[in-house]
C-alpha positions, 0 to 999 in steps of 0.5 A: 356128184360126177358132173359128167353124170349130170349131163348124160344120165336120165334120172327119175323120182317121185315128185309128190309127198310120201303117203296116200294122196289123190294124185302122185307124180313121177318125173323123168328127165334127161337124154333118154326120157322119151325112150323110158316113156316108150318102154313103160307107157302105152297111150289109149289107142297106141302111139300115133306119133313119136316123139309125141306133141310136147305139152299135150296130155295123153291118157294111157296105162303105165306098166313095167318095161315092155309089158303093157298087159301087166298095167300098174295104173291108168295115168296122164302122160306129159312130155316137155321138150328140151330146152322148154322144160324145168330142167332144160332137158327132155322131161316126161311126167306121169300123173297116177293115183297117189297110192304109195304102192302105185308110186313105188311100182311106177318108179321101179318101172322108170328105173327098169326102163333105163333111168336112175334114181335122182339125188336130192335137188338134182332136178333143180341142180340141172335147171341151174347147170342148164341155164334155166335159173341162176343160183339165187333162184335155185336157193329160193325154190327150196325155201318156197317149198318149205315156206310156213307163212304166207309172207315167206311164200310170197317173198320166196316166190318173188325170188324164184321169179328172178328178183335177186338175179335181176338186181345182180345183173343190174349191178354187174352191168354197172361194174362192167362199165367201170371196168371198161373205163379203167381198162381204157385208162390203162391202155391209153394213159396219154389221154389224161383229160379223158382219163380224169373225166372217166375216173369221175364216172367210175367213182359215181358207178362205184358209189352207186354199186356200194349203195345197191349192194348195201341196200340188198344186204340190208334185207338179209336179216329178215329174208333169211329169217323168212326162209329159216325161221327164228329160234326163240327159247323160253328160259327161267327158273322152275315155276315162273310159268314158262310152259304156260307162256308157251301154251299162251303163245301157241294158243294150245295146250302144248306143254303140261302145266303143274304147280310142282317144280321141274315138270318140264324135263326136256325141250317142248316146242311149237311154231307161231307166225310173227308178222309173217316170220315163222318163229319156233318157240322152245320151252325148256327145263327150269334152271335151278340148283339141287335138281335130280339127275334127269332134271340136270340133263334137262338143264344142260339141254336148256343151256345148249338151246340158249347158246343156239337161240336167235332170241332168249325170253327170260321169264320171271315171276312177278308175284314173288321176289327174284331168286338167286337163280333169277338174278344169275340168269338175268346177269348171264343173258344180259351180255349174250350174243343172242337178243334178249327179252325179259318177260315178267309173268303172272301180272294177274297176281299181286306184284311183289314190287321187284326191281326189273329191267326197264324194258321188261314186258308184263304179261299174264300167260293165264289171262292172255294180258300182254301176249300180243305185245310180246309177239310184237317184241319178238319181231322188233327185238330181232329186226328194225322197223320194217320198210321192206315190201316183201312182195316186190324187189330182191331179198337176200334169203341165205347167208351165202348170198349175204356174204357175196353181197358184202364182198361186192360192197366192200370191193366197191368201197375199196376202189372208191377210196382208191380213186380218192387216194389217186391209186393207179387204174391197174389197182382199181381194176383189181377191186372192180374184178373182185366185186364182179367175182362176188356178184358171180358167186351170188348168181352162180356164174362163179361157184364150186362143186362144194357150194353146189353140194351144200345148197342142193343137199337140203332139197327134197328128192324129186325137186 
């Protein structure tokens, strides 16, 4: 996107979900937002003052530019003056009845009045570029909108409120202190006694910085999962009860269950909440030899799902001896990069005395026995025992943030080792500068257009 356009264009979008609703909102932001409003909105009784009073609601008619006698709908108008708005620019919002035709006509009126259609995430991108939020907050905005559990919602709201940005600022402040001390040692090398004392202080700062960055980094696995969710694939040979297990986990009849082998030809999925983490559970086609052409395609898709999964749930049938396919799948997934849980299904039937891995979970999809234990195992297999309070403190919510913190931690550790090895202050300062650069990447003080494009392309239009 043209950066100059971001600063000069006035943009508009529908900010409420598509489809009929009680209310709908069209937002306009940019230098000409008020000019657009004056062309397409006529307050009841007319404009008594212009510009209008910020944050004071007015009722009137919205209409195509310059045609108050051809109203689109009655609307509530709000003006937010720069810089005290979401984007940091002059912003107006029209709240009308939420019919799709009304919203479309209102949007067309705003475009006719001089605004252009906003791109995905452009409102939040402007908020970031105008200093209304840092990049960690901007990332959390999208995750907050798409949160599918209360735990995810609370965690992301905390990040939108600036928890990660505050932690990054504290770390940056410490590192800047270390940088000042090192630069003093470089500029005044003759002050040897003072220099030795100051380097001890730098060492303490670097230790503290590495610990802080490491502690933040440790929140990443769960934080990213809260935002993106976990992918759990149910795999196994035909007729071991994979579809029944999916239904038991979802507590609904999502998948067709039949005694005939090969009933599931394609992936079927649903979502569950496991200790606050959204989990996408995917039932797949049974893996076996001698399948027909359609089933073979289903097996190929199963393999692809297994390769992408965060966790593989290998299901076997307790009521009969393991087949060659069961043994092959157990062996194949034992060394998988994904986490694996072995599920021994049909525990309600007479066990066949088969040999299973010691940590295999006995369940009955039919009676519900062991299902809650299985849900707990999904969590504990992917995460260490939770000590994190998701409603307080900073949390890493993206791979980008994790990479930035890892870089900052490693740079602090290198500089700390350098002090131990009597490295020259000039070289230590390079490592401290690198740590500061990574912190800047975390908050967006140091970033590139490519990074911004990747972040904001995942936003919805209107936010």
